C-alpha positions in Angstrom: -103.4 -7.0 -51.7 -105.2 -10.1 -50.8 -105.6 -9.0 -47.6 -107.8 -5.9 -48.6 -109.6 -8.7 -50.5 -110.5 -10.2 -47.5 -111.6 -7.6 -45.7 -114.2 -6.0 -48.0 -115.4 -9.9 -48.6 -115.9 -9.9 -44.6 -118.1 -6.3 -44.8 -120.1 -7.5 -47.5 -121.1 -11.1 -46.1 -121.7 -9.0 -42.8 -124.0 -6.5 -44.7 -125.8 -9.6 -46.6 -126.3 -10.9 -43.1 -127.7 -8.0 -41.6 -130.1 -7.4 -44.6 -131.2 -11.3 -44.5 -131.9 -11.0 -41.2 -133.5 -8.1 -41.1 -135.9 -8.9 -44.0 -136.6 -12.1 -42.0 -137.3 -10.4 -38.7 -139.5 -7.7 -40.5 -141.3 -10.2 -42.4 -141.9 -12.8 -39.6 -143.2 -9.4 -37.7 -145.7 -8.3 -40.1 -147.6 -11.4 -41.1 -147.7 -12.3 -37.0 -149.1 -8.5 -36.2 -151.0 -7.5 -39.2 -151.2 -10.5 -41.5 -149.2 -8.7 -43.8 -147.2 -11.1 -46.1 -144.2 -9.3 -47.6 -143.2 -11.7 -50.3 -146.1 -10.8 -52.5 -145.3 -7.4 -52.5 -141.2 -7.9 -52.4 -141.0 -11.1 -55.2 -141.3 -8.8 -58.0 -139.1 -5.9 -57.1 -136.7 -8.9 -56.8 -137.2 -10.6 -59.6 -136.8 -7.4 -61.6 -133.8 -6.2 -59.5 -132.3 -9.5 -60.9 -133.1 -9.2 -64.1 -132.1 -5.9 -64.8 -128.8 -6.4 -62.9 -128.5 -9.7 -65.7 -129.4 -7.1 -68.3 -126.7 -5.0 -67.6 -123.8 -7.9 -67.1 -124.6 -9.2 -70.5 -124.8 -5.6 -72.2 -121.2 -4.3 -70.4 -119.9 -7.3 -71.7 -121.1 -7.5 -75.0 -119.6 -3.5 -75.7 -116.5 -4.9 -73.7 -115.8 -7.4 -77.1 -116.9 -5.0 -79.5 -114.6 -2.1 -78.5 -111.7 -4.5 -78.0 -112.3 -6.4 -81.1 -112.8 -3.1 -83.3 -109.9 -1.1 -81.5 -112.2 1.6 -80.5 -110.8 4.0 -78.2 -113.6 6.2 -76.2 -112.4 8.8 -73.6 -115.1 10.9 -72.0 -112.4 12.7 -70.5 -109.5 14.8 -70.5 -106.8 13.3 -73.0 -102.8 13.7 -71.6 -100.4 14.3 -74.0 -98.7 11.5 -75.5 -94.9 11.4 -75.0 -92.6 10.5 -78.3 -90.6 7.6 -77.4 -87.7 8.8 -79.8 -86.8 12.4 -79.9 -85.5 13.6 -83.2 -82.6 16.2 -83.3 -83.0 19.0 -85.2 -80.9 18.6 -88.6 -79.4 22.5 -87.4 -78.3 21.3 -84.2 -74.3 21.0 -83.9 -73.3 18.1 -82.0 -69.8 18.9 -80.0 -67.6 17.0 -81.2 -65.1 14.8 -78.4 -61.6 15.7 -78.3 -60.3 12.5 -78.4 -57.1 11.9 -76.5 -54.6 9.9 -77.2 -52.8 8.1 -74.5 -49.6 7.4 -74.2 -48.3 3.9 -74.5 -46.8 2.2 -71.7 -43.6 1.2 -73.4 -42.4 4.8 -74.0 -43.7 6.1 -70.8 -42.2 3.7 -68.2 -40.3 1.5 -69.4 -37.7 3.7 -70.9 -33.9 3.0 -69.3 -35.3 -0.1 -68.7 -32.0 -1.6 -70.6 -29.8 0.3 -68.7 -31.3 -0.3 -65.3 -31.0 -3.6 -66.2 -27.5 -3.1 -67.6 -26.4 -1.1 -64.6 -27.8 -4.1 -61.8 -25.6 -6.9 -63.6 -22.5 -4.1 -63.4 -22.9 -3.5 -59.7 -23.4 -7.5 -59.3 -20.2 -8.1 -61.3 -18.4 -5.4 -59.6 -19.7 -6.8 -56.0 -18.5 -10.6 -57.3 -15.3 -9.7 -58.2 -14.8 -7.2 -54.7 -15.8 -10.7 -53.0 -13.2 -13.0 -54.6 -10.8 -10.4 -54.1 -11.4 -10.5 -50.0 -11.4 -14.3 -50.4 -8.0 -14.3 -51.7 -6.4 -11.7 -49.5 -8.1 -14.3 -46.7 -6.6 -16.9 -48.1 -3.2 -15.7 -48.4 -3.4 -14.0 -45.0 -4.7 -16.9 -43.4 -2.4 -20.1 -45.3 0.7 -17.8 -46.4 2.0 -20.0 -43.0 1.2 -23.3 -43.6 1.6 -23.6 -46.8 4.7 -23.3 -49.5 4.0 -20.5 -52.5 2.6 -23.3 -55.3 0.5 -24.8 -53.0 -0.8 -21.4 -52.1 -1.2 -20.8 -55.8 -3.2 -24.2 -56.5 -5.0 -23.2 -53.6 -6.3 -19.5 -54.7 -7.1 -21.9 -57.6 -8.7 -24.1 -55.9 -11.0 -21.5 -54.2 -11.9 -20.0 -57.8 -13.3 -23.7 -59.0 -14.9 -23.7 -55.1 -16.6 -20.3 -55.8 -17.9 -21.6 -60.1 -18.7 -24.6 -58.8 -16.4 -27.1 -60.5 -15.9 -29.3 -58.2 -13.6 -31.6 -61.0 -10.8 -29.3 -61.3 -10.1 -29.7 -57.2 -6.5 -30.3 -57.1 -4.9 -31.8 -54.1 -2.3 -29.7 -52.0 0.0 -30.5 -48.2 1.0 -28.4 -45.4 4.4 -27.9 -44.6 5.8 -30.4 -42.2 7.1 -27.5 -39.9 3.6 -26.3 -39.5 1.2 -28.3 -40.3 -2.5 -27.4 -40.7 -4.7 -29.6 -38.7 -8.5 -30.3 -39.1 -9.6 -27.8 -37.1 -8.0 -24.6 -39.1 -8.9 -26.3 -42.4 -12.5 -27.0 -40.5 -12.7 -22.9 -39.6 -10.8 -22.1 -43.2 -13.2 -23.4 -45.6 -16.3 -22.1 -43.0 -15.2 -19.3 -43.1 -15.0 -18.6 -47.3 -17.9 -21.0 -47.9 -20.5 -18.5 -45.7 -19.5 -15.2 -47.7 -19.4 -17.5 -51.4 -23.0 -19.2 -49.6 -22.3 -22.4 -50.4 -23.5 -25.2 -48.0 -21.6 -27.0 -45.8 -22.1 -30.5 -47.8 -20.0 -29.1 -51.0 -17.7 -27.1 -48.1 -16.7 -30.5 -46.4 -16.1 -32.3 -50.2 -14.1 -29.3 -50.9 -11.5 -29.7 -48.2 -11.9 -33.5 -47.8 -10.7 -33.5 -51.6 -7.7 -30.8 -51.8 -6.2 -31.2 -48.1 -6.7 -35.7 -48.5 -3.3 -36.3 -46.8 -4.5 -33.8 -43.3 -8.1 -34.7 -44.0 -7.4 -38.9 -44.0 -9.3 -39.8 -41.0 -12.1 -37.1 -41.6 -15.4 -38.5 -43.3 -17.3 -36.1 -45.2 -20.4 -36.9 -42.6 -18.4 -35.6 -39.7 -16.8 -32.8 -41.7 -20.2 -31.4 -42.8 -21.7 -31.2 -39.1 -18.3 -30.2 -37.2 -17.1 -27.2 -39.0 -17.9 -24.7 -36.6 -16.5 -26.9 -34.0 -14.8 -24.7 -31.1 -11.1 -26.0 -29.9 -7.3 -24.8 -29.9 -6.2 -23.9 -33.5 -4.6 -21.2 -35.4 -7.4 -20.1 -38.0 -10.3 -19.3 -35.8 -14.0 -18.5 -36.8 -14.5 -15.5 -38.7 -18.4 -14.6 -38.2 -19.3 -11.9 -40.7 -22.2 -9.5 -39.7 -25.4 -9.9 -41.6 -25.2 -9.0 -45.5 -21.2 -8.4 -45.1 -18.7 -10.3 -46.5 -15.5 -8.8 -45.3 -13.5 -10.8 -42.5 -12.5 -9.2 -39.0 -8.9 -10.1 -39.0 -8.2 -8.0 -41.9 -9.5 -5.6 -40.6 -7.9 -6.0 -37.4 -4.8 -6.4 -39.0 -5.4 -3.3 -41.1 -5.9 -1.4 -37.8 -3.0 -3.2 -36.2 -0.9 -2.0 -39.7 -2.1 1.6 -39.3 -1.3 2.4 -36.0 2.5 1.3 -36.2 2.5 2.9 -39.0 1.3 6.8 -36.8 3.3 5.3 -34.0 6.3 5.6 -36.4 
């Protein structure tokens, strides 16, 4: 828009400049060569044009204000039909009813059976925990029967139940047999094999064996025990490292395989 106005102004300025220049050249030529003074002829014409222009401008301004003030609309061309702002629907027109579909509630559709599923999960966890404890007790009898009396073995089973449930204040001390004593490495391997399957920290494992085997571990500190549960050496109870996600003991599987093989030979 601004560029268009600038172009029109340049054109108008050019036309005015050419007109003034042409008038000056013609007036000078006529006066010098023919002694004709154009001012005598053109002045009345110029004044008449100026007066007509001013009269037209004042008349236009007057009529414009009058028409605006009195809200008069005069059209000299073909009028266009106006578009109504609001379209009124005929009374006899039947509006189709929109069927409202009731969405089923999420409670009925998506959570049906939730309580049953939770109960099933809890049942599976309880069964797995019971199976883990069964395996722990089987391993305890298998690995410790050689070193403990029957009464001490029963007490050890009770201690393992307390160990699994975090009841460290219920631990009872025991002592291995005089003729087949347990060394510290056997005890450390035993508690590590159990603790790794019960997901119990090495610090808790060290506290467990330090409490129930006070005679065998009287010279060992808790710090030493916690840092050396997996130390290798000469021992009768070896480390039994489980596969990821499993809790069965390799020594028990091996014993079962040997028993099954001897039964087949018989």
